[in-house]
C-alpha positions in Angstrom: 8.8 -68.8 3.3 9.4 -65.5 4.5 7.8 -64.1 7.8 7.1 -60.4 8.2 7.1 -60.3 12.0 8.7 -57.8 14.4 11.8 -59.9 14.7 13.7 -61.1 11.7 17.4 -61.6 10.7 17.2 -59.0 8.1 16.3 -56.3 10.5 19.0 -57.2 12.8 21.5 -56.9 10.0 20.2 -53.5 9.2 21.3 -52.4 12.7 24.8 -50.9 13.0 27.2 -52.1 15.7 27.0 -48.8 17.5 23.2 -49.0 17.8 23.4 -52.6 19.1 26.0 -51.5 21.8 23.9 -48.4 22.8 20.8 -50.8 23.1 22.7 -53.2 25.0 24.1 -50.5 27.6 20.6 -49.0 27.8 19.4 -52.5 28.8 22.0 -52.9 31.5 21.3 -49.5 32.8 17.6 -50.5 33.2 18.5 -53.6 34.9 20.9 -51.9 37.4 17.9 -49.2 38.2 15.4 -51.9 38.8 17.4 -53.9 41.3 16.1 -53.4 45.0 17.9 -51.1 47.0 17.7 -52.5 50.6 21.2 -51.9 51.8 20.8 -48.4 53.1 17.2 -48.7 54.3 18.0 -50.8 57.6 20.2 -48.0 58.9 19.5 -44.5 57.4 22.0 -41.8 58.0 21.5 -38.0 57.2 24.5 -35.7 57.9 23.2 -32.0 58.6 25.7 -29.2 58.8 25.8 -27.3 62.1 27.3 -24.1 63.0 31.1 -24.6 64.3 31.8 -26.9 61.6 30.7 -30.1 63.1 28.3 -32.2 61.1 25.2 -33.9 62.8 24.4 -37.5 61.9 20.9 -38.5 62.6 20.7 -42.2 63.0 17.3 -43.7 62.4 18.6 -47.0 63.3 17.0 -49.1 66.1 17.1 -47.5 69.3 14.6 -50.0 70.7 17.6 -51.4 72.5 18.1 -48.1 74.4 14.4 -47.8 75.3 14.3 -51.3 76.4 17.5 -51.0 78.6 16.0 -47.9 80.3 12.7 -49.8 80.9 14.6 -52.8 82.7 16.6 -50.4 84.7 13.6 -48.5 85.8 11.7 -51.7 86.6 14.6 -52.9 88.7 14.8 -49.5 90.7 10.9 -49.2 91.1 10.7 -52.6 92.4 12.9 -51.7 95.3 10.6 -48.9 96.5 8.5 -49.8 99.5 4.8 -51.0 98.6 5.3 -50.8 94.7 5.5 -54.7 94.5 5.7 -56.2 91.0 6.1 -53.6 88.4 6.3 -53.2 84.6 7.4 -50.2 82.7 6.9 -48.8 79.2 8.9 -45.8 78.0 8.2 -44.0 74.7 11.1 -42.2 72.9 10.4 -39.0 70.9 13.4 -39.2 68.5 16.5 -41.3 67.6 19.0 -38.9 69.1 21.9 -37.8 67.1 25.7 -38.0 66.7 27.9 -35.0 66.0 30.8 -36.1 63.8 34.2 -34.3 64.3 35.0 -32.3 60.9 38.4 -31.0 59.8 38.0 -27.9 58.1 40.6 -25.8 56.3 39.8 -22.2 55.2 42.0 -19.8 53.3 41.8 -16.5 51.5 44.2 -14.6 49.1 43.8 -11.1 48.1 45.8 -9.9 44.8 46.0 -6.1 43.7 47.2 -5.4 40.2 47.7 -2.0 38.6 48.0 -1.7 34.9 48.5 2.1 34.0 45.0 3.8 34.8 43.2 0.4 35.6 43.4 -1.0 39.2 42.1 -4.5 39.7 41.5 -6.4 43.2 41.2 -10.1 43.1 40.1 -12.1 46.2 40.1 -15.7 46.3 38.5 -17.9 49.2 39.0 -21.7 49.7 36.9 -23.7 52.0 37.7 -27.5 52.3 35.8 -29.9 54.8 36.4 -33.4 55.6 35.0 -35.8 58.2 37.7 -37.1 60.7 37.8 -40.9 60.9 39.3 -43.1 63.6 42.4 -45.1 62.6 42.2 -48.8 63.5 45.1 -51.1 62.4 46.1 -48.6 59.9 42.9 -48.7 57.9 40.3 -45.9 57.8 37.6 -46.6 60.4 34.6 -45.1 61.8 33.7 -41.5 61.8 35.0 -40.0 65.0 31.9 -38.9 67.0 32.5 -35.7 69.0 29.4 -35.9 70.9 26.3 -38.2 70.9 23.0 -36.7 72.0 20.7 -39.6 73.5 16.9 -40.0 72.3 14.4 -37.9 74.2 11.9 -39.5 76.4 8.3 -38.6 75.6 6.4 -40.5 78.2 6.4 -43.1 81.0 3.9 -45.8 81.9 4.2 -47.7 84.9 2.1 -50.5 85.9 2.7 -51.5 89.5 0.8 -53.8 92.1 0.8 -50.9 94.5 -0.5 -48.4 91.9 -3.8 -48.1 93.9 -2.0 -46.4 96.8 -1.7 -42.6 96.6 1.5 -42.6 98.5 3.2 -45.2 96.1 1.9 -43.6 92.9 3.5 -40.2 94.4 6.8 -42.1 95.1 6.8 -43.8 91.7 6.1 -40.3 89.9 8.9 -38.7 92.0 11.3 -41.3 91.1 10.4 -41.0 87.4 10.8 -37.3 87.6 14.3 -37.5 89.3 15.6 -39.8 86.5 14.3 -38.4 83.3 13.6 -35.0 82.2 10.0 -35.6 81.4 6.9 -33.5 82.2 4.7 -34.7 85.2 1.5 -35.1 82.9 3.5 -37.6 80.7 4.0 -40.0 83.5 1.2 -42.5 84.2 1.1 -44.8 87.2 -1.8 -47.5 87.3 -2.6 -50.4 89.4 -1.8 -53.8 88.1 -4.4 -56.6 87.8 
């Protein structure tokens, strides 16, 4: 009994070894492409070139720790001001900050002039090479050397305080926040706690 289906031993015998190899490689490639790529999603880094040869690494990692630490410190300081009482603070951050990575830049140029009878040729060759500088730890290549780190920008501050109903206390809180952070006055809100 012979079956005429899409899969039969005769059809496989008619396929060359090269076709089977190519089909297998295409299958493996499709599997690799289909695998989820979550490794780089938790901490996204983007390197941008800046004038002067440094590169800027924008870190979209979790700066919630930075904002929470600022909130904790601000609550502690504001709680010490006379008349404020119990206080809670919320700080919103505008961006994630950036790290400027040190670059090792090598530039060179060479000019060659040739004269062949009546023809004169000038050839100019330029070379540019750039590489990130890494810190050395125990003889192995470590993390990129961070030249400068720009902290995230604070967008707004909300202060909820027991003494938030008193105009003098509200003014003292606003003045303290202005002294600590470069945020505009209209982006600071002080309210009375229930």
